[in-house]
N, C-alpha and C positions, 0 to 999 in steps of 0.2 A: 584742637587741644584746648583752645580757649573756652569752647562750649562745655567741655568736660569739667573744667575747673568751675565754670559758672553753675553747672548742675551740682557739683560737690559742695559749693558754697551754700546753695539753697538747701541741700540735704543737711548740712551742719546746722543751719538756722532752724530747720524743722525739728531736729533732735533737741536743740536747745530750748525752743519754745514748748515742746512737749514735756521736757523735763521740769520746767518751772511751773507748768500749768497742769501737771498730771492729776493732782487732787481734784481740781475743779472739773477737769474733763471726765474723771471717773464718776463724780457726782452727777454729771449730765449724761451718764451712760454712753460716753464717747470713748471707745477703746483705742488702744495703740494701733492695731491693724487698720481701724477705720481712719485714723489720723494720717498714717503714712501711705495708705492706698490712695486716699484723696489727694495727698501731696503728689504722689506719682502720676495720678491721672491729670492733675493740673500741669505738671511738667511735660507730660506727653502731648497735651493739647497745645501748650505754648510753643513747643519746639516741633510741632507736627510737620512743618514745612522743611525743617532742616535735619531732623533725625532720620538716619538711614538704619532702620531696624529690620534685620533679616531674621525670620523665624528660626532658621537653622542655627543661627548663632546663639539663640537662647538656650539650646541644649548644653552649652558650655557651663551653664550654671547648675546643671543637674547634680554633680557631686556635692556642691555646697548646700543645695536645698536638702539633699538626702541626709547630710551630716547634721544639719540643724534640726530636721525632723527626728532623727535618731536621738539627739540630746534631749529634746522635749519628751519623746516617748519614754526614755530612761527615767527622767526626773518625775514624770507623771506616775509611772509605775512605782518608783521608790517612795512616793508619798501615799500610795494606795494602801489601805489597811486590808491585807489579804485575808485576815481572819474574819472580817466583816463579810467578804464575798463568799466565803465557804458556806454561809447559811442563806445565800441569796439565790433565787431561781430565775431572776430577771436576766442575768448574763447569758446562760445557755439558750434562753428563748431568743435573745437578740442576735447571737452569733450563729446558732445552728438552724434557726427557722426564719427569723425576720430578715437576715442578711440575704439569703438566696431569693426570698420572695420580693425583696426590694429590687434586686437585680432584674428579676423577671418582669416586674411592673415597669421599671425604667426602660428595659429593652422593648417592651410592647409599646410604650409611649413614643420611643424613638422611631420605631417602624411605622406607627400610625401617623404621627404628627410631622415627622421629618422625612418620611419615605426612605429611610435608610434600610439597606439589606440587614437581615437578621444578625449576621455575624458582626457587622459594624455597629449595629444597635446594642448588641451585648457588650462589645468593647467599651462603648460610651457608658453603658450602665455600670460596668465595673469601675470605670474611672470616677464615677460620681457616687459610688457606694461608701467608700471610707469616710469616716467622720473625724473631726478635729476638735477635741475638747478645749484646745487653747483659745478658740473663738468664743467660748461661753464661760470664761473663767469666773466672772462675777457670780454665776450660778454654782459652779463647782466649788468655789470657796465660801459659799454661804452656809454657815454652821447651823442655821435654822432648818435647812433642807435635810431630810433623813439621810444618814450616811450611806445606806444601801443604794439609794437612788444615785447619789453623787458618784459612788464608786462604780456602779454598773455603767453609767455613761462614760466615765473616765477609762475603765478597762476595755469597754467595747471599742472606744476610739483607738486604744493602743493595739488591740489584737486584730481588728478588721483591716488595718493597713497591711499587715504582713500576710493575712489570709487572701487578700485580693491580688497582691502583686504576682504570685505564681500563676493564678488563673488568667490575669491580664497578659502576661508574657506568653503563655501557652496559646491563647486565642489570637494574639497579634502575630505570632509565628505561623499559626494555621491560616490566617487571612492572607499571608504573603506567599503561601505555597499552595499547591494544588491538592495535596492530600487532605482527606476529611479528618476532623479532630477525633482522636481516640480517647474514650473515657479512661482506659487503662493507663495510657501514657500520661494523662493529666493527673491521675491518682499517684503514679510513681513520682512525678515531678513534685507534687505537693508533699508527699511523704519524705522525699529527699530534702527539700528545703526546710521543712519543719524539724526533721531529725538532726540535720547539721546545726540548725539554730539552737536546738535544745542542748546538744553536746558542747558547743562553743560557749553558750551562756553559763552552763553549769561549771565547766572547768575554769574559765576565766573569772567568773564572779566569786567562786569559793576562794580562789587564789587571791583576788583583789581584796576581799573582805579580811582575810587573814593578814595580809600585808598592811592594810590600813590600821587594823587594831594593833598590830605589833609596833608600827612606826608611831602611832598616836600615843601609845603608852611610854615610849622612849623619847618623845618630842623630837622626832627626826625631821619633820617638815614644819615650815613656818606658816603662820596664819595667812600671810599674803599670798601664798601659793595654793592654799586649800581650794579655791574655786575651780582650779584646773583638774582636781582629782577626778570628779565625776565626768567632766567633759572628756578627759583622756580615756577613761574606762569605756564610755559610750562609743567614742570614735574607734577605739581598738576592737571592741566586740563587733560593732557593725561592719567594719572594713574586713576583718578576718573572716566573718561569716559569709560576706559577699564573695570574697576571694575563693572560699571553699565550695561555693555553689549553693549556699543556704540563703534563707531569708533574714537579712540583717535587721529588719524592723521587728520581726518576732523575737530575734535574739536579744536585742537591747531591751525590749519590754519585759521579757522573762527575767533578764538580768536585774532590772529594776525591782521586780516583784521579789526576787531572791534577796536583794539588799534590804528590803523592808522586813523580810523574815529573819535575816541573819545579822542585821546591824541596826539595833533599835536604840542605840545611844542618841541622846538629844543632839549630839554633834552632827549627826547625819542630816537633820533638818537644816542646819546652818550651811552645810556643804551644798545641799540641793538649792537653797535659796540663792546662794552666791553664784553657782554655776548657771542657774536659770537667767540671771541678770545679763550675763555675757551672751548667752544664746538668744535672749530677747533682742538685744541690740542688733545682732546679725540678722535675726528674723525681720526686724523693722526695715533694715536696708533692703532685704529681699522683697518686702511688701511694696517698697517704693518702685523697684524694678518691675514687679507685677503690675502696679498701677500704670506705669509708662506703657508696658506691653498691652494691657487691657484697653487703654485709650486708643492705641493704634489699631488693635484688632476689632474693637466693638463700636467705636464712636465715629469712625470715618463714614460708615454707612449704617443704616438701621434695618435690621432683619427681625421682624416681630416673632417669627417662629423660634428663633434662638432664645429670645427673652421669655417667651411663654414656656418653652420646655425647661429653661433654667429655673423658672418660678415653680413649676411642677416638681422638679427635682429637689428643690429646697423644702417645700411645704406639703407635698402629697405622697410622692413615691415611697418614702419611708414611713410616713405617719400612718397610712392605712394598714400595712401589714402588721406593724407593732401594735396598733390599737386592737385589731382583730385577734391577735394572739394573747393580749393581756386581758381582754374582756372576761374570759372564764375564770380568771384568777381572783384571789381575795384582795388584790391591790385596790386601794381607794381610787375612784374615778379621776380625781385631780392628779394623783400620782401617775395614772395611766396616760393621761393627756400630756403631762410633762415629759415622761420618759419617751413617748412617741414623738414629741415635738423636737427634742434636741438631737439633731443630726447634721450639724454644720459641716460644710465641705471646705477643706483648707489645704494645708501643705501637701498632704498625701495625694490629693487630686492634681495639684500642680506638678508633683513628681511624675505621676503617670502621664500627664500631658507632655512633659518634656521628653519622656521616653518615647512617646508616640511621634514627636517631631523628627526623630532620627530615622523613622521608617519611611517606606514608600507607599503607605496605605493611601488609597484613593481619596478617602474622606478625612484625612488627617487635619486639614485646615479647619473644616467645619466642626469636627470634634473638639479641636483646641479652642475655637471660639465659644462653643457651648460650655466647655469646662471653665473658661475664664469668666463668662457671665454668671455661672452658678456659684463660683467661689466669691465673686464680687457681691452678689446678693446675700450670700451666707454671712459674709463679714459684717454687713450692716443689719440684716434681720436678726441674727442671733446675738450680735453685740448689743443691740437695743433691748432685746427681749430677755436677756439674762436675769436682770433684777426683777422685771415684771413677772417672770415665771416663778421666781422664788417667792414673791409676794402672793401670787395666785395659789401656789402649793400650800403655803402656811396660813392662808386666810382662815381655814376652818379651825385653826388652833387658837385664833385670837378671840 
């Protein structure tokens, strides 16, 4: 118990130091996830002889990680300008063509470099395909970057999480049973999850928007309770969709897009900003836990194949398909490189790895290590490159 209080004391100090130095850290391109993951890694290294970390116990954090990811997906979507995306062709290219090509290239790399069976390699590829725009916020929030590019990266990040989860669960189930995967059953599962997500998002979002407008006009809620509005909506929509057998991640993202369309009052931006601050604190604590886990998984022994594959997953497997697809378009080459570059792996990959830990898949430990290494590299590579990419993209305009 004393060690737990010691860890909590160090955690409180880390939060305090980050809070008073946040402006200087941002100027140095040192993001919140970088700070707290480093802190977690340091704790894991310091207590490595006394920490009894069981991988199975990490799965207990899955509901919390899912809810935090759901809140971020909702708020990111609610800030998205849907009318900008209606005139953009980049998003269909990224979701319909680049996403499956990225999966295929990553599965090929896993089979060739790691000698994994094709099914295990494909499961790993799906775990590392979802992107996390929260890890490149300095780029997403850069107003000098064209809105179409920022929105495309943001919406791709929101939708590919929900698109990958049904495929992941289907392949994981297939790997644990003897029957061969059926394309028809995968299609039916996908349609079921998306259909339920759409229905729940539409009904609850329309109801929530109407209630918020009504209560806002009559001053029924206090300003101090407003940050909890969007958090409550996101949690309710995600949980109900999951309960009904749908994709909660797709539901919360669609709900956020509907909020942008149906609730354009300036008050909405205030609600989003305040709710994000609460979610960010929870996410920072999770990044500390991730750092502790990563130090135990990755730094007790060195396996170069894991780090090589993780590096390829961060900088190659997505970059090549996106660049090939964008080359015939009229998009400027700088924009093509930027759009292909930003594919950080974050909370969605952590969610899938936690789902994997509860299974009896033969390669679950190896896949978890690779996912942890990939997320770790993503946090630092894309955290540092966010501002640099914005400067690179806008250089021609100067």
